[in-house]
N, C-alpha and C positions, 0 to 999 in steps of 0.2 A: 514474731509479734512481741515476745518478751524482750528480745534484744532492742527492738525499736522503742519500747516503753522505757527501758533503762537508759537509752541514749537521750530520750526526751527529758527524763528526770535529771540527767547529768547537765544538760544545757541550762535547766532552771537552777540547779545547785551552784553553778559557777557564774551565773548571771550573764551568760553570753548567748546571743541568738545564732542560729545557723547562718543567717545572712552576714553577721559580723565576722564569724569564723571564716566563712568562705572568702570575704573581701580581704581579711588579714592574710589568709593563705596565698591568695593571688598576688598580693604585694610581695610576700616573701619569695614566691616563685619567680617573679619578675626580677627581683634583686639577685637571685641566684643565677638566672639566665644572663644577666648583664655583667656581673662582676666575678663570675667563676668560669672555669674552663670545663665544667662538667657537661656531659652530653645533654642536649635539650630534651631528647626523648626520655632519658633517665629522670631528669628533674620533673618533667610534666607527668610521667607515669607515677612518680612518688607522690605528687600532689593528688592525683586521682585516688591513690591508695589511702591517703589520709582522709579524703572526703568520704570514701567508702567506710573506713573504720569509724568516722564521726557520724555516720548515719545520714549524711546529707544526700548521698547517692545510694541507690540500690545496686546490687550486682549487675542487673540488666542495664541500668543507666550508665554505670561505669564502663561497661564493655560496649555500650551502644555506639560509641564513636568509631569502633573498629568495623562496624557494619554500615556506617553512614555512607550514603550514596556518593557524597563528595570525595571521601577517602578512597573508596573503591574506584571511582572515576580516575583519580590521580594514578592509582596503581596500574590500571589498564592502559592509561596514556603512556606510561613508561614503556610498555611493550610496543605500542604503536611507534613511538619515537625510536626504539631499538631497530624496528623494521626499516624505517627510513634511513637510519645510519648504517645498518649492515649492508644495504644494497648500494650505498654510495649516493642515494637520492638527495641526501643532505648537501652534497657538494653543489648540485645545481641550484638548490634554494639559496645557498650562501652566496654564490657568484651573482645570481640575479638580484639579491637584496642588498649586498654589501659592497661588491666590487673590490677595489684595492686602494683603500685610503692611505695617505702618506703620513699620517700622524695619529696619535692616540685620540686627540680631540675629534678628528675626522671619523675615526672608527666608532666612537660613542655616538656622534651625531647620526651616523648611518644605521645604528641599532635603534635609537630612540624615535626619531620622527617618522620613518616608514611604519613602525609598529603602532605609533599613535594613530596614524591614518587608517591602518587595517583594523585596529581594535574598535573603531567607531562603527564598523559595519559587520563585525562577526564577534562571537563570544570570545572573551579574552582568555579563558582557560585553554581551549584547544589551540589558540594562537600561540600561547607561550609553550605548550607542549610541542608544537611543531617547530618552534624557533630554538628551543634549548640546544638540540644537537647541532643545528646550523651555527649558532653563536659560539658554541664550544669549539667547533672546527675552525671557525673564523678567528677566534682568539689565538688558537694554536698556530695557524698559518701566519698571523700578523705579529707573533711573539708578544702577545698582550696577556696579562694575567686575567683569567676568567672572572675574577672578583671585580674587575673594572667594567664588565659588560652585563653580567647576569642580572644584577639588581636593577640597573637601568632598563633592561628588557621587561621585567615585571612591572616597574613603575610606569613605563610607557604604555603597556597594555591596560593598566588600571586607569590612567589618565584618559586614554583614547576611548575607553568604555563609557566615560561620562558624557561624551559628545552627542550621543543619540539614545533613543529609547531602547534599542536592541543591543547596545554595546556591552552590557553586563546584565547578569541575571537579577541583580539588585533592583535595577530600574524596572524590570518586568514584574518583580514582586510588588513594588509600590503601585505600579499600574494596575495589577490585579486587585489590590486593596481599594484603589480609587473606584474601579468598576463596581466592586461589591458595595462600597459606601454610597455610590451614586444610585444604585438600585434600591438601597434601603431608604434614601432620602426622597425618592420619587413619590412614595406614599405619604410623606410627612409634609403637609402644606404649611406648617408653622415655621419652617426654616427659611431664613432670609435668603434672597437671591445670591448675595456675594459669598454666603457660606455654603451654597450648593456646589458640590464637587462634580467634576467631569473628567473622563479619561484624557490622558495626554496624547498629543500627536507625536509623530516620529522625531521632530526637531524642537519640541517645546523646551527641552532641557539645554538645547544647543547654545542659547544666549549666555548661559553660565558655563556650560561644559567646554565650549571651544576656547574661550579665553583662558580658562583654568588649565586646559590641556597644553596650550601653546606656551603660556608663562611657566607652568609646571615643567614642561619639557626642557625649556631653557635652563631652569634651575637644576634639573636632573643631569644635564650635560656638564654644567659647572661642578656640581657636587661629586659626580663620578670621577671627573678629571682630578680634583684636588683633595677630596675627602675620603673617597673609598680606598681601602688598602690595596696595595699591589702585592697580593698574597699568592705566592707561587710555591710549588713543592720544595722541600728542603734541599733536594738534589735535582736541579733542572737538567733538561736534556743537554745543554751545552757544557754541563759539569762532568758528563760521562767521559772517563778517560779512554774508553775503547773507541777507536775509529775504524769502522768497517769499510771494506771495499766491496761495492756491489755493482753488478752490471745489469742494466735494464734495456729492453728492446721496445722500439715503437712499432706497434702492430700495423698491419697493412690498412685496416679500416679504422685506425685510431682517430679520434677527434683532434688529436694534437698535430696531425700532419698538416703542414702549411703554416703553423704558428711559430712565432719566435720563442726562444728560451724564456724571455721575459713574460710574454703574454700567456705562455703555457703554465706559468706559475712555478717553474722549476728553479727560480732564484730566491724564492720566498720561504723555503722550508728551513727552520732553525737547525743549526748544527749540521749542514749538508753542503758539500762542495762538488760541483760538476768538473771533474778532472779532464775528461776528453770525450770526444765522440768518434766512434769507429764507423765510417761510412764506406761501404763497398771495399773494405780492406784498407782504406786510407784513414790515418789518424788525424784528428783535428784537435790539437792541444789549445790551452788558453782560450776556451770557448767564449765567444762574444755573446752578450745578452740579446743581440739582434740576429743571431744565427737561426736560420729557419730549419725546422725539423722535417725530416722525410721518413717515409715508410721504410722500415728495416734498419734505421739508425740504432746503433748500440751505444748506450750512454753509460760511461764509467763514473760512478759517484763515490765519494768518500764522506762518511758521516756517522753520526751516532744512531743507535738502534731505533729510537722513536721516529727519527726522520726517515729511516728505511721503511718503517711501517706506513708512514704517510705516502711514500713512493708507491707502495703496494696498493694503496687506495685510489691512485690516480687512474682514471679510465683510459685505456689504450696503451698503458705501460705494463709489461710483463717481464719477469726474470728472463735474462738472455740465455736460457738453456732449454733445450727441447725436453730434458728429463722431467721438467715440471709437469708436462702434459702426459707423462707415462707412468706416474705413480698410481698405485691401486686405489687409494682413497680419493673420492671426488674433491675438487679444490675447495668448495665451501665447507668441507669437514676438516680441513687442515688448519694449522697455525704455525707460527714461527717459534723455534726452540733454539736456545743458546746451549752450546756444548763445547767444553775445552778438550782439545786433543791431548790424550795422556802420553807418557813416554813409552808405553807398551803398545800403542796403537799400531796395527800391522800396515797402515797406510802411510806412515811417516816416510818421507823421501820421494813419494810419488806425486805427480800432478793430480789435481782433482779429477781431470778428465780420464787419466790412465788408471786411477784407483777404482773406477766403477763403483763410486760411492752409493749410487741409487740401488744397484743390485745387491750390495752388502746390507744396507740398512733400510731400504724402502723409504729413503729421504733424499732431498736434493739440497746441496749447499748453494745458498743464494748470496752469502756475504762472508767475508773473512776479516778478522782483526788480528794484528800481530804486535803486541807490546808497544803500541803507540806509533809504529811505522806506517807510512802511507804506501800501500801496495798498488802499483799502477798497471799490473798485468790484468789480462782478462781472467775471469774467475776460473775457467778451465785450465789455465796455464800456471796457476799458483801451486807451488810445491809445498806440501803440508809439512809443518814443523811441530815438534812437541810444544805445547803451550798456546798454539793457535786457538783463537776463539772462533767457532763456526756458528753462523746463523743459518739454520736449516729449515726448510719447509717440509712438514711431515704431518701425519696423523698424530693427535695428542698422545697416543699410546707409545710413540717413540720415546718420550721422556720417561715413562714408567719402565720400559724395557731396557733402556741404556743407563738408568741411574745407578745400577749396581754393576755395570760393565767395566772391564779392564781397559776398554778402548777410549773412554771419555771420563772427564771429571766435571763436576758442577753442572749437571744437565738441568736446565730449568725452562719452563714454558713461558713465553711472552704473552701477557694478558691482552685481550682484544686485538689480536694480530691476525685473525681469520681474514683471508682475502675477500673483499666485497663482491657481491653478485651483481655486477653492473647491468646484466641483462634484465634484472628485475627492478631496476631503479624506477622506471616509468610506472610499473605496477604499484610500487610502494607509494610513490608521490601521488598517483591517482587515487589510491585508497585513502590517503590522508586528506586530499582535497574533497573527496566524496563525504568523508566524515564531517568536515567543516561545513560543507554545503547542507548536509542533512540536518545539522543542528540549527544553522542560521536560515535555512531555506524558507520556512514559513514566514518568518519576520521580514525577510527581504522581499518576498512576493507580496506581502501585505503593503509594504511601502510602494512597490511598483503598481499595485492595484489601486492605490489612492490617487495615482497620477494617470493610470491607463485603466479605465473602468472595465474593458473586456477581460482583464486578467483577474477580476474579482472571484469568479467561480473557481478558477485554478487555485488562487490563494486560499479560499475557504476550504477546498477539498484536500489541500496538501497536508499530510500528517505532521503533527508536532512531535518531533523525536527528541528524547532527552539526551543529554550529553553522555550519560552512562551507557545507554543502549547503543548509541552511535559508536562510542569508543569500543565497546565489547564486540560489535560486529566487525569493526575495522581490525581489531587485534586478532580475532578469529581468522579473518581472511589473510592477514599477514602470516599467520602460522600455516594455514592451508596452502597458500601459494609459495611457501618456503622463503618468503622475504626475511623471516627471522626464524632461527632455530629455537627449539624448546629450551635448550640449555642457555642460550643467550637471553631468551625472554625471562627466564628465572633470575639470571644474574642482573638484569636491568632494573629489578625492583629495589628501590632504596628504602630499606626497612627503617632506618633512623628517621627519615622524613615521614613515612607512613604512620609509624607509632606516634610521632609528635602530633600529626594531624588528628589521629584517633583520640589522643589524650586531650587535645585542645577542645574538641567537641564535647568531651565529658565535662571539662571545666565550664564550658558555656552552659551546659545543662544545669550544672550546680548553681551558677549565678542566677539563672532564671528560676529554678525550683525553690531555692532558698529565699528568694525575694530580694537578693542583693542588687540585681540590675534595676528593678523597679524602685528600690530605695534610693539609688543614685538619681534616677530620673525625677522622682517626686521632689526630693530635697533641692535639686538644682532648678527645676522649673519654677519653684516658689520664689526664687531670688530675682526674677525678671521684673517684678512690680508691674507697672503699666507701660513700660517702654517697649515698643514693638521691635526696634533694632536690637536692643539688649536681649529680648526674648528670642529673637531669631538666632543670635550668636550663641546663646546658651543651649538652645535646641540642637544646633549644629555640634557644639562642643560635647554635649552629653552623648549624642549619637556616635560621635567619633570615639569617645572613650569606651562605650559599649562595644563598638565594632572591633576595637583593638583587643578586647577581652573575650568576646564570643565571636560568632560568625557574622559576616556582613548582612546576610539575608535575615538572620534572627534579629540583628540590631534594627534593621529597617522595619520589621514586623512589630517590634516592641515600641519603637518611637513614633510610628505613624499615628496612633491614636492621640499621643501627647501633642503632636504637631497640630492636628485638627482642633483639639480642645483648647490649645493656647491661642490659636487664631480666633476662635469663637469668643473666648474670654476677653480678648483685647479688641474684639469687634473689627478685625482687619481681614483682608483677603487671605485665603488658605494657601495659595500657590507658592509664595516665597518660602513658607515653612515646609511644604512637601518637597520642593526642590532642595532645600537644605538637608533634609533627611536623605534624599537620594544621593547627593554629593558626599555627605559625611559617611554614609554606610558603605560607599564604594572607595573612600579615600583612606584605607587602612595601611599607611606606609611605615609606621613606627615599630611594628613587631612582625616577626615571621608568621605569627598565627592570626594577624589582622586580616589577611586576604590569602586565598588559596594559592595564587601564583607566587606570592612571597615565599611560601613553603616549598614550592616546586623548584625554585632556584637556590634554595638554601644549601643543598649538598653540592650541586655543580659549581657554585660560586665559591665554596669553601668559606662561608660567612660565619660570623659570630653574632650573637644577639645584639651586642653593642653597636655593630655596624648599622643595623636597622634604626636604632635610636639616633645615632649621630646624623644620619642623612634623612631619615624619615620624619622626625619631629619637626624640623623647620619646614619640610614640605607639607606636613599636616596643617601647620599654622598658616602657611602661604595660601593653600586652597581654601582654608576657613575665611581668611581675609577677603579673597576674591569673591567667594560665594556671598558673604554677608554684604559686601559692597555692591555687587551687581544685581543680585536677585530682586531686591526691592525696586531697583530702577527698571529692570526688564518686566517685572510683574508687580506693579505698585500695590502697596498695602491698601 
């Protein structure tokens, strides 16, 4: 209490209000995020610390973002996504959604427009969580930088969410406030008919949302193609000087049987070359892309380590050695490990088959690299030399045991190289689909019941399940069914993103508590005068600014009363103003903290704060222009 009293006296002494201090700090944080390379979570957490020291936030409010439902939901969704990825279920999603485009532009189009359509009828947060691993694998297989596809994925989901009432939680928040206001007005007979509000139907917003989504989608395709950075790792897979020789076998029940090399996707892995096929003891060199695969074919590849990891993920392909199935550790507990053969290794001069490598080390050699040479023998026939780099499949403990051994140098584990559990892919995809349906089910049934009346009792009795609850149940079942290991679940959490989300919620709380957000709304609303079109544009613009600074739902809740009050003051219909609030609160494209999905793709896309500004600000203005132009025509003043 004494500290709070001293802080209050300090504000009076320096002639600065908490609202002004908060706004000034937010501007500084935005500048740091835009023009420096400092980590966003570090900048945002430093801002929260200053607000705490300045007395704007209490300790509970400063830490409240870390327990916010939205932040916890994102964390749990990372685990759900890891389960889909670890089982290989993401491959089926990617093939179904994206196919094999022939250009970067085609790839962007296949990411943007299907997700716009899907987002109109399901919550966009689980949609993006489901699609992130699929888009990541799609980018890798097409040799496209993830930065070209991840932000378009988020923008497409946001745009699609504006097409219907159930596409985004923001629309449902506004709908809830309309229902509450309608109930209040019912008892007030003095309110004019045109100022009486009513709940929205499923497609009320579609007159504005559909054109905005389609035009915005075309802009996103153009912007992603020409303005988003082609940001790749400093050392790409094709820069790896080590070329491994690896032999894989087509299983008897493999889905690849009967497919050509081209259609099986074995020509589209970066840094990989199919040298030959061994079929029933006969060698097929210079393999044609139209060659049809048969059960038992042994495929000899030459390529870099990341491409070999991708080979391991293809369902129906296994290392062409029986030893893989005789190791003590179950396959889902193994990983790939690189080890350089030392000059004192007792196996030098022996073939891998004769060396009994598995018996000595409880590991299996799946690939060999030798000083840039291309080895065209079968793995078992390769004679080991000092300096050979072996890629072995083993339990992770192999790396710890052999790191100090005289037999190997430079023993290192390859991250995320655990073979996928393809037999659980259907389980993982089923859990993901069930999660999405659980969240969207009541809203979808409500739409169906409006057209088919017998469904009304079912729609009314269907429980409304929150995104957090559905995600937690799905994540728990992913762990229980072993679709994802506990270790992988822990590693899937992106703490940089999660801390940034938690800090952004604390900043939003500060803007509301200090009165800064209301100060912006009050000062801007007074500029409209008596012009309804200008007032509509200003209401949209203020809602948009508040959305970029705090959360979308909080922005909608803050601006809804201003929208109704402005319509009543100008003596015009309320609906254009309500639609403007819904569109603006959902259209947070210019910052990663403007919308939850923007933060979700921040890490996977390798983005910087300036990337959002460069692409998002023009999109913000485009959707503003579309909304202000169409809303009064669709819902006349």
